[in-house]
Residue, then its C-alpha position, 0 to 999 in steps of 0.5 A: x907791856x900791857x897784858x889783856x886778861x882772858x876774863x875781860x870782854x872784847x868790848x872791855x878790851x877794846x875800850x881799855x885799849x882805846x881809853x889808853x890811846x885816848x888818854x895819851x891823846x888828851x894829855x898831848x892835847x892839853x900840853x899842846x893847848x898850854x903851849x899854844x896859850x903861852x904863845x898866844x899870850x906872848x903874841x897878845x903882849x906884842x900886838x896889843x900892849x907893846x905895839x900900843x906903847x910903841x905907837x903912843x911913844x911914836x906919837x910923843x916923838x911926832x908931837x915934840x918934833x913938829x912943835x919944835x919946827x913950828x916954834x922955829x917957824x914962828x920966830x922966822x915969820x916977820x908979821x905977827x898976823x901970819x903966825x895964827x896957823x902955827x899957833x893953832x897947830x902947836x895947840x893941836x899937837x899939844x892936845x894930841x900929846x896929852x891924849x897919847x899921855x892919857x892912853x899911855x898912863x891908862x895902859x901902864x896902870x892896867x898892866x902888871x907886866x910893866x917893867x921898872x925900866x918902862x916906868x922910869x922912862x915914862x917918868x923921865x919923859x914927863x919930867x922933861x915935858x914939864x920943863x919944856x912946856x913953859x919954855x914953849x909958852x914963853x917963846x910964844x909970849x915973847x913973839x906975840x909981844x914982838x920981842x923977837x930977839x928975846x924969843x930967839x935967845x930963849x929958843x936957842x939957849x933954853x927951849x932947844x936943849x929941852x926939845x933935844x932932851x925931850x926927843x932923846x928920852x922919847x927915842x929911848x923909850x921907843x928903843x926900849x919897847x922895840x927891844x922888849x918886842x924882839x925879846x918877846x918874839x924870840x921867846x915865842x919862837x923858841x916856845x913854838x920850836x920846842x912845841x913842834x919838837x914835843x908834838x912830834x915826839x908825842x905823835x910818834x909815841x901815841x902812834x907807837x903805843x896805838x900800834x902796840x895796843x892794836x897788835x895785842x888786841x888783834x893777837x888776843x882776838x884772832x887766836x881764839x877766832x882761829x880756834x872757833x874757825x877750826x872747830x866750825x870747819x871740823x863740824x862742817x866736815x862732819x867731824x863731831x869729835x873735835x875738842x878745844x880747851x876754852x879759857x876765859x869768859x869773854x865773847x870769844x869764849x862764849x862763841x867757842x862754848x856755843x860751838x861745842x854745845x852745837x857740836x854735842x847737839x848735832x852729835x845727838x841729833x845725828x844718832x836720832x836721825x840714824x835710828x829714825x832713818x832705819x825705821x823709815x826705810x823699813x816702813x817705806x819698803x812695806x808701803x811700796x809693796x802695798x801701794x804697788x798692788x793697789x795701783x795695779x787693781x786701780x789700773x785695771x778698774x780704770x781701763x774697764x771704765x774707760x772702755x765702757x765710757x768710750x762705748x757710751x760716748x760713741x753711742x752718744x755721738x751717733x744719737x747726737x748726729x741723728x738729732x743734728x741731722x734731723x734738726x738740720x733737715x728741718x732747718x733746710x726744709x724751712x729754708x727751702x719752703x722760705x726759698x720756694x715762697x721767695x721764688x714764687x714771689x720773684x716769678x710773679x715779679x718777673x712775669x710783671x717785668x716781662x709784660x712791661x718789657x713786651x709792652x716797651x718792645x711793642x712801643x719801640x717797634x712802632x717808634x722804629x717803624x716811624x723812624x724808617x718812614x721819616x728816613x725815607x722822607x729825608x731821602x726824598x727831600x735829599x733827591x729834591x736838593x740834589x736835583x736843585x743842585x744839578x740845575x744850579x750847577x747847569x745855570x752857573x755853567x751857562x752864566x759862565x759861558x755867557x760871561x765869557x762871551x760878554x768879555x770884560x763887561x761880564x767878568x764880574x758876573x763870571x766870578x759870581x757864576x763860579x762861586x755859585x757853581x762851587x756852592x752847587x758842587x759843595x751842596x751835591x757833595x753834602x747831599x751825597x754824604x747825607x744820602x749815605x748816612x740815611x742809607x746806613x740809618x735805614x739799614x740799622x732801622x730795618x735790623x732794629x725792627x727785625x730784632x724788636x719783632x724777635x724780642x717781642x716773641x721771646x718775651x711772650x715765650x718767657x712770660x709763658x714759661x714763668x707762669x708755669x714755673x710759678x705753678x711748680x713752685x706752689x706745689x714745691x712749697x706744699x711738699x716742703x711744709x709737709x717735710x718740715x713737720x715730719x723732720x721736727x718730730x724726728x728731731x724732738x725724739x732724737x734730742x730726747x734720746x741724745x739727752x739720756x745717752x749724755x746723762x749716762x756718758x757723764x756718769x761714766x766719765x765721772x766714774x772714769x775720773x774717780x778711777x783715774x784719780x784713785x789710780x793716780x793717787x796710788x801711783x803717787x803713793x808708790x812714787x812717794x814710798x820709793x822717794x821715802x825709801x831713797x830719802x831714808x837711804x840718803x839719811x843713812x849715807x849722810x849719817x855715815x859721813x859724821x864721825x861721832 
């Protein structure tokens, strides 16, 4: 069995194993190529040589057979001028036979695997051909000279036996080539069967050897990988005292040696870390005590600065409030002055508007009085219309009475009198409605006249009041201007005071921030010292987990 040396690298072992498998595969492939080439040569011989010889021999037989039939037909045709087609066909068949002969000779001369039997068969065909061709010419010549009985005699006694012999030797050659093909096919089949069995054996052998090689390589690699895995697991579990016996110089041996070196380095590092952790823990405890005291002092200082900053901030806020109130009062007085000016202007405009309204009311009163007079005149006109309607009604009544007295002759006049009387009635009704409307209008006009009079009086009173308001607004504007000037002085002084207090407040805020930062830094240092102490303790505990 193949043995893998421990001093070989993993790559060399894999290369050796795969090279062995590759060599077996290459040998199997070369053997397969040899067998396939043998089968290919046999099939080439069958297809490209033997089949060609058989085809040319078949051409021989076809040409001989057809010429024998045509030669017989020449003797059977009575008229000489009707045998031209048969003569041409005989000539063409002779040319085809000659071409097949050339191909056969060329094939026989170019191949070294032609058997003696084949050479003898071809020679026999040529010998019979040499005897038969003159007989064909002789029969044709006798027939062309109209010597049919002589031609028939030659055909039956000489040409016919020659054609029979010619076909016999050609058929012998065809049978010979067929037998040669059968033997070649049987040989190719036997080679293929043997090749198939051989390939199965080779494939089985290659697979078996490959499995064995893979098993050897896998076992050789996995054994030491398990050793490396066990050593790495021991290191991971904190056991730094585990040892293994390393053999060989390949990559797996280098891996085990590297793990052992790492184990030794870790052991040394753990010892250094243990010593350093003890020193760090002591330093952290001392630093924690110092930072705690410093943090307490900084906290007290920060609280005092915060109180001072709060007092100054309150004073600053108060001064700012005074300044803002002064500025606000100044702004309000300016707005009030502006509003009083606008109010005075509006009062003046209102006075003008009231005067215009009073004038319009006076004009409207005059128009309303004129409307009252016109409505009275319309009433008088309606009285006249009503009287006319009454008189018309009486006249129509009298006319109707006269028409009734007149009888049939006054019937048309009576109809007209009825229409006139109806018209007078409608006129009276319309006059009554118009009088009712005029009475309502006169009532409304009287009310409007009274209202116009009262509005005019109120407009005059409003005009007087607006004039008084304008004078009062002038006095208010003067007072507001004085207040504005004083508020501006107060706002300026309060703003300067607020700026000074803000400077003080900013300085105190800066001091407070510095104090807070110092206190925060002291607190962080204290926390850091505590964390450092915890880390040192953690390092101690971690070191204790390792077995040195």
